[in-house]
C-alpha positions in Angstrom: -0.1 -0.2 0.2 1.5 3.4 -0.3 -0.4 5.3 2.4 1.3 4.7 5.5 -1.2 3.8 8.5 -1.3 6.4 11.7 -4.3 6.1 13.0 -4.5 2.4 14.2 -1.6 -0.6 14.0 -0.6 -1.9 10.0 -0.6 -5.2 11.0 -2.3 -6.1 13.7 -5.5 -3.8 14.0 -5.4 -2.7 17.6 -5.8 1.6 18.2 -4.2 1.3 21.6 -0.7 0.0 22.6 2.7 1.8 22.4 4.1 1.5 18.2 6.7 2.4 16.0 6.6 3.4 12.8 7.9 1.2 9.6 7.8 2.4 6.5 7.9 -1.3 5.7 5.2 -2.2 7.2 3.1 0.8 5.8 2.2 1.7 9.5 2.2 1.8 13.0 3.5 -1.6 14.2 2.3 -2.1 18.5 5.2 -3.7 20.6 3.3 -7.1 20.5 3.7 -6.9 16.3 7.6 -5.5 15.9 9.5 -8.7 16.0 10.5 -8.1 13.1 10.8 -4.5 12.2 13.8 -3.5 11.2 13.0 0.0 10.5 10.8 1.1 13.2 11.1 5.0 14.3 9.7 5.4 18.4 7.2 8.1 17.9 6.0 10.5 20.9 2.4 10.7 20.9 3.0 14.4 19.9 3.5 13.3 17.1 1.6 10.8 16.6 -1.3 13.2 16.9 0.4 15.7 14.5 0.7 12.9 11.7 -3.3 11.2 12.3 -3.9 15.9 12.1 -2.0 16.3 9.2 -3.4 14.1 7.6 -6.9 13.8 7.9 -6.9 18.0 7.6 -8.2 20.0 5.1 -4.5 21.5 3.1 -5.5 25.0 4.0 -5.5 23.9 8.2 -3.0 23.0 6.8 -1.1 26.1 7.0 -1.5 27.3 10.6 -0.4 24.6 12.5 3.2 24.3 14.1 5.2 21.7 15.8 7.7 21.4 18.4 11.2 21.2 17.0 11.6 17.6 17.9 8.1 17.0 16.6 9.5 18.1 13.2 12.6 15.9 13.6 10.9 12.5 14.2 8.3 13.8 10.9 11.0 14.1 9.0 13.3 10.8 9.5 9.3 9.2 9.5 9.4 11.6 5.4 12.3 10.4 4.5 11.6 6.2 5.2 8.9 6.7 3.3 10.3 8.6 0.6 13.3 5.9 0.4 10.9 3.2 0.0 8.6 4.8 -2.5 10.0 6.9 -5.0 12.3 5.6 -6.2 15.4 9.0 -7.6 16.5 11.4 -6.0 15.2 15.0 -6.5 18.0 17.6 -6.9 15.5 20.3 -5.5 15.4 18.4 -2.8 18.8 17.6 -1.8 19.1 22.0 -2.4 16.5 22.0 1.0 17.9 20.1 2.8 20.7 21.8 2.3 18.5 25.0 3.9 17.4 23.4 6.4 
């Protein structure tokens, strides 16, 4: 699946256990199911909430949405993993933007 799941766990479907994000598994993976996850990123609850908000909001609302530096860094890691997984080339414009940040 191309769209990652941020609301429930990708493997078992649960919604209420500690989790890691795995691009390879297609979203969140709970503690009980993450035995074979090699690309897991531990996320704060604030980051999980932010991902759910971004996924479900209209684009106009995202211009007024702010996050902490820690949440932004975790969001960057998730996007980097998703890009590496689903995009098979690199973008020069993205490389230029990354040097500016």
